C-alpha positions in Angstrom: 0.0 0.0 0.0 1.4 3.4 -1.0 1.2 6.0 1.7 -0.4 9.3 0.6 2.1 12.1 -0.2 1.6 15.8 0.4 1.0 18.0 -2.7 4.0 18.2 -5.1 3.8 22.0 -5.1 4.3 22.0 -1.3 7.4 19.8 -1.5 8.8 21.8 -4.3 8.4 25.1 -2.4 10.0 23.5 0.7 13.0 22.1 -1.3 13.7 25.4 -3.0 13.4 27.4 0.3 15.6 24.9 2.1 18.3 25.1 -0.7 18.3 28.9 -0.7 17.6 29.5 3.0 15.0 32.1 1.9 11.3 32.1 1.0 11.9 35.1 -1.2 14.6 33.5 -3.3 12.6 30.3 -3.5 9.7 32.4 -4.8 11.9 34.0 -7.5 13.1 30.6 -8.6 9.6 29.1 -8.8 7.9 32.1 -10.3 5.6 32.4 -7.2 5.0 35.1 -4.7 6.7 34.9 -1.3 3.3 34.5 0.3 2.4 31.6 -2.0 5.7 29.8 -1.0 5.0 30.4 2.7 1.4 29.0 2.2 2.7 25.9 0.5 5.3 25.3 3.2 2.6 25.7 5.9 0.5 23.1 4.1 3.5 20.7 4.2 4.2 21.5 7.9 0.5 20.7 8.7 0.9 17.3 6.9 4.2 16.5 8.6 2.9 17.6 12.0 6.0 19.7 12.9 7.6 23.0 11.8 10.2 22.7 9.1 11.6 26.2 9.4 12.4 28.6 12.3 11.0 31.9 11.0 13.0 35.0 12.1 12.9 38.6 10.6 14.5 38.4 7.1 15.8 34.9 7.8 14.6 31.3 7.9 16.5 28.3 9.1 15.7 24.6 9.0 14.5 22.8 12.1 15.8 19.4 12.9 12.8 17.9 11.1 13.5 20.2 8.1 17.1 19.2 8.0 16.2 15.5 7.8 13.6 16.1 5.0 15.6 18.5 2.8 18.3 16.2 1.4 15.7 13.5 0.5 13.5 16.2 -1.2 16.4 17.4 -3.3 17.4 13.9 -4.2 13.9 13.1 -5.2 13.7 16.1 -7.6 17.1 15.3 -9.0 15.9 11.7 -9.8 12.7 13.0 -11.3 14.6 15.5 -13.4 16.9 12.8 -14.7 14.0 10.5 -15.5 12.2 13.3 -17.3 15.3 14.1 -19.4 15.7 10.4 -20.3 12.1 10.2 -21.3 12.3 13.5 -23.3 15.5 12.6 -25.2 15.2 8.8 -25.4 17.1 6.1 -23.7 20.5 7.5 -24.5 19.6 11.2 -25.0 22.0 14.1 -25.0 24.9 14.6 -22.6 25.4 18.3 -21.9 28.9 19.1 -20.7 29.7 22.6 -19.3 33.4 23.1 -19.0 35.9 25.9 -18.3 37.5 27.5 -21.3 41.0 26.1 -20.8 40.1 22.5 -20.3 37.5 22.6 -23.1 40.0 24.1 -25.6 43.2 22.3 -24.5 41.9 18.8 -23.9 38.2 18.1 -24.2 37.6 19.4 -27.8 40.5 17.3 -29.0 39.3 14.1 -27.4 35.5 14.2 -27.2 35.3 12.4 -30.6 36.7 9.2 -29.0 33.9 9.3 -26.5 31.3 9.8 -29.2 32.7 6.9 -31.2 32.4 4.7 -28.2 28.8 5.8 -27.5 27.3 6.6 -31.0 23.7 6.7 -29.6 24.5 9.4 -27.2 24.6 13.0 -28.5 27.0 15.5 -26.9 26.6 19.2 -26.4 29.6 21.1 -25.1 29.1 24.5 -23.4 32.0 26.8 -22.2 31.7 28.9 -19.1 33.3 29.4 -15.7 30.3 30.4 -13.7 28.3 28.3 -11.3 25.6 26.0 -12.7 22.2 25.4 -11.0 21.6 21.8 -11.9 18.0 22.1 -10.7 17.3 24.7 -13.4 20.0 24.5 -16.1 20.0 21.9 -18.8 23.4 20.6 -17.8 24.5 17.0 -16.9 28.1 17.5 -15.8 30.5 20.3 -15.3 34.3 20.5 -15.5 35.6 23.2 -13.1 38.8 24.4 -11.7 39.1 24.6 -7.9 39.4 22.5 -4.8 36.8 20.0 -5.6 34.4 20.6 -2.7 31.0 21.7 -3.8 28.0 20.9 -1.6 25.6 18.3 -3.1 28.0 17.4 -6.0 30.1 14.4 -6.6 33.6 15.5 -7.8 36.4 13.5 -9.4 39.9 14.9 -9.9 40.9 14.9 -13.6 44.2 16.8 -13.5 46.1 18.8 -10.8 46.4 22.4 -11.9 50.2 22.8 -11.4 51.8 25.8 -12.9 55.1 27.1 -14.2 56.3 30.0 -16.4 56.2 29.4 -20.2 57.1 31.6 -23.1 58.1 31.6 -26.8 61.7 30.7 -27.6 61.9 33.9 -29.6 61.0 36.1 -26.6 63.6 34.3 -24.5 66.3 35.0 -27.1 65.6 38.8 -26.8 67.6 38.7 -23.6 70.0 36.0 -24.6 68.0 33.1 -23.1 66.3 32.4 -19.8 68.8 30.5 -17.7 67.6 31.2 -14.1 64.3 32.4 -12.6 65.6 35.9 -11.9 65.9 36.4 -15.7 62.1 36.6 -15.9 62.2 40.0 -14.3 63.6 41.4 -17.6 60.7 40.2 -19.7 57.0 41.2 -20.1 54.7 39.3 -17.8 51.2 38.2 -18.9 48.8 38.9 -16.0 51.3 39.7 -13.2 48.3 39.8 -10.9 47.8 36.1 -11.2 48.2 34.6 -7.7 50.2 31.8 -9.2 53.1 34.2 -9.9 54.1 35.0 -6.3 53.6 31.3 -5.3 56.0 30.1 -8.0 58.6 32.9 -7.5 58.6 32.2 -3.7 59.3 28.5 -4.4 62.1 29.6 -6.8 63.6 32.0 -4.3 63.0 35.1 -6.3 61.6 38.3 -4.8 58.1 39.2 -5.9 58.0 43.0 -5.4 58.8 43.7 -9.0 55.5 42.1 -10.2 53.6 45.2 -9.1 55.7 47.4 -11.5 54.7 45.3 -14.5 51.8 46.6 -16.7 48.5 44.9 -15.7 46.9 42.6 -18.2 44.1 40.2 -17.6 43.0 37.9 -20.4 40.4 35.9 -18.5 41.5 32.3 -19.2 44.7 30.3 -19.3 44.0 29.4 -22.9 44.2 33.0 -24.0 47.3 33.7 -21.9 49.0 30.7 -23.7 48.0 32.2 -27.1 49.6 35.5 -26.1 52.7 33.8 -24.9 53.1 31.9 -28.2 52.7 35.3 -30.0 55.7 36.5 -28.0 53.8 39.0 -25.9 55.2 37.9 -22.6 55.7 35.1 -20.1 52.6 33.2 -19.0 52.0 31.1 -15.9 50.5 27.9 -17.4 49.7 24.3 -16.6 52.4 22.5 -18.7 50.4 19.3 -19.3 48.1 21.2 -21.6 50.9 22.5 -23.8 53.2 19.6 -24.6 52.4 19.7 -28.3 53.2 23.5 -28.3 56.5 22.8 -26.6 57.4 19.9 -29.0 56.6 22.2 -32.0 58.8 25.0 -30.6 55.9 27.5 -30.1 56.4 27.4 -26.4 59.2 26.6 -24.0 59.2 25.6 -20.3 62.6 27.0 -19.0 62.4 25.4 -15.6 61.4 22.0 -14.2 60.0 23.7 -11.0 56.2 23.7 -10.9 53.9 25.2 -8.3 50.9 23.5 -6.8 48.3 25.3 -4.7 46.1 22.2 -4.2 43.6 23.1 -7.0 42.8 21.0 -10.0 40.4 20.4 -12.8 37.4 18.3 -11.7 34.4 16.5 -13.2 31.3 17.2 -11.1 27.6 16.4 -11.1 24.8 16.1 -8.6 25.3 13.2 -6.3 21.8 12.0 -6.9 22.6 11.5 -10.6 25.7 9.4 -10.0 24.1 6.3 -11.6 22.5 8.0 -14.6 23.7 5.9 -17.6 25.0 8.8 -19.7 26.8 10.3 -16.7 28.3 7.0 -15.7 29.5 6.4 -19.3 31.2 9.8 -19.5 32.7 9.5 -16.0 34.2 6.1 -16.7 35.6 7.3 -20.1 37.1 10.6 -19.0 38.7 9.3 -15.8 40.6 6.8 -17.9 41.2 9.1 -20.9 42.8 12.1 -19.2 45.7 10.3 -17.5 46.3 8.1 -20.6 46.6 11.2 -22.9 48.5 13.4 -20.5 50.6 10.7 -18.8 49.7 12.0 -15.4 
């Protein structure tokens, strides 16, 4: 016998308010008034028989009962969303990947064809952005992001450590007779001297960092663009060398020093924990976790 459930609208209002910690933000997301959200949550509280939120001026917080219910409600909507997408697009459907610019340009675009050949019934759409994704609203299955890998509610798998080291064109190095020691970099243009990787690497190399503030400020927004500027001879860029082995082999870039910095960040595959076993996500996860280390020898 199936136990009766409260109205879906009431559960949806509760889940959004619990996620945002705000009735007003939940109302904005759901296209409702704040009063309507409050009414739906009151209906749910009446059915549960206990308050789900502690209501304070301009703030609401979950009660113990609310904290127990919220994760299950979010997971239920994630599962329902995944089932809906599968029904809408067919058994295989479309895998939507949202990746940061550098990983998309320097690795994913070059290798995604191998995944598609292995899964011909699964269409792939690649989007490029660095902002946060709301999996409950955006049509995205997985993201590839740079960072520490800890995002609430998401499963995350490390693809590549984001180590860094100075790289430049051989022609630029020759303008000062070659780059033989880290201090030589002070004599060259620096691409994005405000990048926090620069002082970390220079400290590790035993080189003072005060001169960075005297360099002209440039910000290109993504490592892929900085690499392009470096190959054009515009300056020295702080890059992740695993992405640019072909450019080094062809002579377009050089890595003058073996020393690399590591601030603990990396490139991660992430998706909602509740969608871990979705067939298309499982297929992509298994493929990319094997393909990245195989192609980059990391």
